[in-house]
N, C-alpha and C positions, 0 to 999 in steps of 0.2 A: 401192513397193507390195510387199505381202508375197507369197509363193508359196503359202502355205497359207491356210486358212480364218482370217478376222480375228474380232475379238470379236463383231461383229454377226453374222456368218454362224453362229458357234458358239451365240450365244444363240438365233437362229431354230432352229437344229436342235435344240437342247435343248427347246425349246417344242414344236416340231412331233413330235418323237419321244416326248416325255412325254405328249401327249394326242393319240393317233392317230385318234381318233373325231371331232375338231373340225377346223374350218377357222379360219384367222385372217387378219384383214385388217391393212393396213399399221400403222394406229394402234395396234392390240393389240400388234403385233410391236415397235413404237417403245417403247411403255411398258415391255415386258419387256427389250428390249435395253439401254434406257436408264433403269433404275430410279431413279436419283439425280437426274434432271433433272425439274425442277418443270413446265416447259411444252415440249411437244414442238414443234420448229421445222421449217422447211422442210428445213434440212440433215440433221436425223434422219430425215425421211421419205425423202429421196433416198438416205441411206446404206442403208437397209432395202431400199428397191427396188432399188438397184444390188446388193446382197447376194442378193436373191431371184432377180434375172435371170441371175446367174451361177451359184447354186446349183441352181436348178430343172432346168437340162439335164444337170447332172453327176449328179442323183439321179433315178433311173428310176420311184421310187416316189412323187414329189411331182409336183402339178400346180398351175398358176397360171391362175386365172380374172380376167377383167377384165369389169367390169360398168359401161356407161354413163359418163357424166360426172357428177362431183360438183356437186350444185346450188350455185350462187354461186361456184364456182371453175372457172374457164375451164381446160380441158386436164388436169383431174386426174381420173383414173379410179380406181374402187374396185377394188383388186387383193386377191385372196383366195388364199391358199396352202393346199392340203389334200392329204391322202394318197390317191393313186390306188389303186383297187382296194378301197377302204373305202366301203361304201355309206353309212355313217352321215356320214362326213366328206364324201362328195359331195352327200348332201341337205342337210347343213348349209351347204355352200358354195353350193348353188342358192338357198337360202333369204336369203341375204345379198345384198340389193340397196340402192341408195342410198335407196330409200323406207323400208326397214326401219331403216337406219342413221340416218336424219334422224328417224324416230319414236322411236328409242331415244335419241337426243341430246335431243330435246324433253322426253321423260320424265325424263331425268336431271337437266335443269336446272330442273324444278318443284320 
């Protein structure tokens, strides 16, 4: 294990610092951390979640929200990272629920 931030953590920090008024779920961060991967797999999600859980306690300006369980996938929670103290980012993170995620997914498949 490296002692510094790995490539996943650096990618997440670049995304979050680049767009401070937004919140990001694990799937979005996976696509940004692994741009060359065609299909995001469980190992990519786990790497991003592991990076988030290590990074958020180290950065006092970041928050991590968990919302319910993902429909159809037992034990999977919707995790959202956002910038603390930013009302737009907080509102954006609160609007992200599994229902809105599912509706957006259904709309994109049409």
